[in-house]
N, C-alpha and C positions, 0 to 999 in steps of 0.2 A: 461584414463577415458573417457567415452562416456556419454554425458549429453543430456537429453530431456528438452527443455525449452518451456513452454507454454506462450502465450502472447508475442511472439517473435517479433511482429510488434508494440508493445505498446511503450509508452513514456519511461518507465524505461528501456526497452530492448535496446533502442538506445544507452545507455551507458553500459549496462550489457554485451551484445553480443561482442562488440569489446574487452572488458576486458578479457572475457573468451577465445576468439579466439587468444589473444596474449600470452596465457599461453600454452607452449609446452607440459605440462603434460596432457592437454585435447586433446585427439585424434580426437574427433568428437563431434559436436554440432548439434542436431536435433531441429530445430526451428519450432514451430507450432503456427499458428494464422489464424483467419478467413480472415484477410487482408494480402495482399502481404507483404513480409518482405523486406524492402528497404536496403538490404545488401547482398553482394556477397563475398564469401571467400572459398578457397579450402576445408576447414574443416567444412563448414556449409552446412547442408542439410535443405533446406527450404520447408516446407509443409504447403499448404493453406488448413486448415481443422478446424472444430469445435473440441474442446477437447473431445466431446462425440462420435465423428466419429470413426468407426473401423480403418480407416487409421492412426489416431493418436494413438489409443490403441495398434495397432500392432507394432508401433515404440518402445514401452516400452520393447519389447523383445530384442532390440538391445542396450539399454541404461543401464548404471550402476547407474545413479543418475537422479532424477526428480527434476527440479526447476519449481515450479508452480506459475506463475505470472498472468495468464489469469483470469480476473474478470471484471464484468460490473461495471464501475465507472460512477456515475452521469447519468446513462441511456445511455451511449455512445454506438453507433452501433445498438441500438434496434429500432430506429425510434419511432413510436407511441406506440410500446410495452413497452417502458420505463416506462409507467404509469401502466403497468400490473405487480403487485407485484409477482404473481405466475410465470410469464415468466422470470423475473429477477432472482428469487430464483432457478428456474429450471437450469439456467446456472451456477450461482454462487455456490450454495450449492449442488444440486444433481449432477451437472456436475463435481464438485471437488471431491465428494465422489466416483463417478464412476471412474474417472481418477486415483485417488490415491489408491483406492481399487484394480484396475487392475494393478497398479505398483507393489503392494505387491505380487499379484498373479504371476507376471512376474519375480519375484526374485529380484527386486530393493530393496536395503537395506538402501539407504539414500534419504530422501526427504527434500527439502527446500521449505517451503511455505511462500510466502511474504504476511503477514497479514497487520495489521494496528493498530496504537494507538487508532483508533476509537473503538476497542473492549472494552476499559475501560469506554467509555462515558465520559462526564464531569458533575460531580455531586458535590453538596455542601459539602458532607461528604468524598470526596476523600482526601487522605493524601497529604501533601504539595509536596511530590515527590513520584510518583507512580512507584513501582517496579513490576517485572514480576509476583510476587505472588499475586497481586491484583486480586480479582474475576473479571471475564468478565461481564460487565454490559453496553452494548451499549445503546445509547439513543433510546427509542421507536420511530419508524417512520423514523429513519435514516437507510435505508435498507443496505447500504454499510457496516456500522458497525455491524448491525444485522447478515448479511450473513458471514462476516469474523469471528465473534464470533461463529456462528453455525458450521462453518467448523472446527475451532479450538477445539470446544467441541467434535465433531465427531473424530478428530484426537487423542484426549485423549483416546477414546475407541479403536481406531486402534492400538495405541501404547501399550495399556494394553494387547491386544490380540496377539501382535507380539513384545515381549520385545527386540528382536534383532534389531528392526527397529531404524535407526539413523535419528531421526526426529527433524528438526530445524524450528522454527517459528520466522520470523523477523517482528517486529512491529514498522515500521517507522512512525514518525509524518508527517505532511504535506510536501510533496516533492517539492522542488523548483529547478530551473535550466533552461537551455535553452529549455529543453523538457517538462517543467512543464505543467500541465493542464491549458489551457487559462483562465479558470475561476479564478484560484488562482492568475494569473498575473494581471487580471483585478481588482481583489479584492484589491491588494496591491497598485494600482494606482488610484483608484476611490476616491472621496472626502468624502464619507459618512462613519462615524464611529458610532458604537453602543454607545448610551447614557446609561451608567450604573453607579450604585453607587460605590463609592470607599470603600475598595481597589479594583481596577480594576482586573478582572480575567486575568491570564497570559496564554500564549500559546507558542508553539515552532514550528520549522520547521526543515528541514534537506536538505542538498544539494544532488542532484541526484548521483553524483560520490561517495559520502560517503555511500549511500545505496548500490551502486554497489560493493564497496569494502567489505562491510559486507557480502554480498551474496557470493562473491568470497572466502572470508575466511571460510565461512560456508561449502564449498565443501571439505575442507581438515582438519577441526578441529575435535578433539576428543570430544569436548563439544556438548551438545544437549539441547533441550528445547527451551524456548522463550527468545528473546533478544530485549530490547527496543533500538530504534535508534532515536536520536534527537541531535540537536545542542543547545548550550547555548550561552548567558543566556536567560532564558524565559522572554518574554515581553508581555505587553498588546497589543492586535491587533491594537488599535488606534496608539500606538507608532510605530509599524511596518509601518503602512500606512504613518505616518508623516516623516519617513525616505525618502519617495519618493515624498510626497506632503507637501508643506509649510502650506497650509490652508486646514482645514477639517471642516466638518459640522456634529455635533453630532445629531443623530436621535434615537428616542426611539426604543428599540429592537422589540417591538410589531409591529411597523410600518414597520421596515425592514423585519420582518417575513411575514407580509401581502404582501408586494411588491414581496418578493421572491416566495411566493406561486403562485401569479398570473403569474410571469415570467416563473416559472416551467411549468405551464399549457400550455403556448403558445410557449416557446422558448427552443430548444434543447441545447442552449449554457449555460443554467443555471442549477446548481446542484439541487438535490432534497431538499425539504423544511426542512427536519429534520436536515440538516446541520447547519442551523441558531441557533437551540437550543444549539449547542455546544459552543456558544459564551457567555453563561450566567455564566459559572464557569470555573475555571482554569483546565488545563490538562498539568501537567509538569511531564516528564518521568525521572526516575532514570536509567541512562545508565551504571552504574558501572559494571554490570554483563557482558556486551558486552566488556568492557575494560579488565576485569579480566580473562574471559574465551575465548574470541575470539581474544583478542589483538587489538580491534578496538576502535577508538575514532573519533569523527567528526573533520575533518580538517578545515572546514569553520564554523565560529561562526554565530550567528543569524543575526548580522548586515551585514555581508558579503553576507549571503544568500539572504536577503531581498533587498539589494542594487544591487545585481548582478544577479537577477533572469532571466534576458533576455539576 
């Protein structure tokens, strides 16, 4: 098996690539990223390119499988253009469509797309446990969730046009671990918690190695479709923070949102403002399908993820 992996210098790739390269069934991995890939291996061909570049698209002719992880998260890598919604969407949505459309044209029959739990949004009318059949309804203004949902909607059309296509969408919750996004690590150690009415909304996370395992399983499974990935038990965010901090300070969510919007304007270290809106309501994933069809389950529970994220 020969695999083309996009986003190969990203945070998740730091655990995905070693796992793939340790599998002797995988003959060659072509890693593509705008940034240099910090890994060398005899079976790894590293290519520094944009997913829209001809150099990347030509590699599809040599691959059997496409694993698409490249995506702009929290404006990373775009500098001032991170505030340009059209520029972000051109990479995330149009770039993904170009890449995966070219993969089909090149004869690739298996595509694994790393999506996100953000495609569901967090809404007051969501079921207590969200299954993969839940309609995609990302929060307005949260471009990461909007773009992931837009790509998934387009993939539905691609799958309809090419029924032989083995298409898998992985929908992980917030990914923690040594390579987690710095903003998530800061969030779990800072003292401010949202002041919300009870019952407090619950959320989840997942350990990076557990996501890598699900992706690895996706390369060889007969299953297809969408798979939720999350650790249990679900917890209020304030309880997660209190696992790392003894004392916390409740702050109205409106004030947190205002501070976040200002920080987003001036600091590249802060995620986009729409992210805060997800704290208002619960988002708890039903992961039974991943267990039943992929043979996957989270090895680390929520407590272990939060206490060991560094």
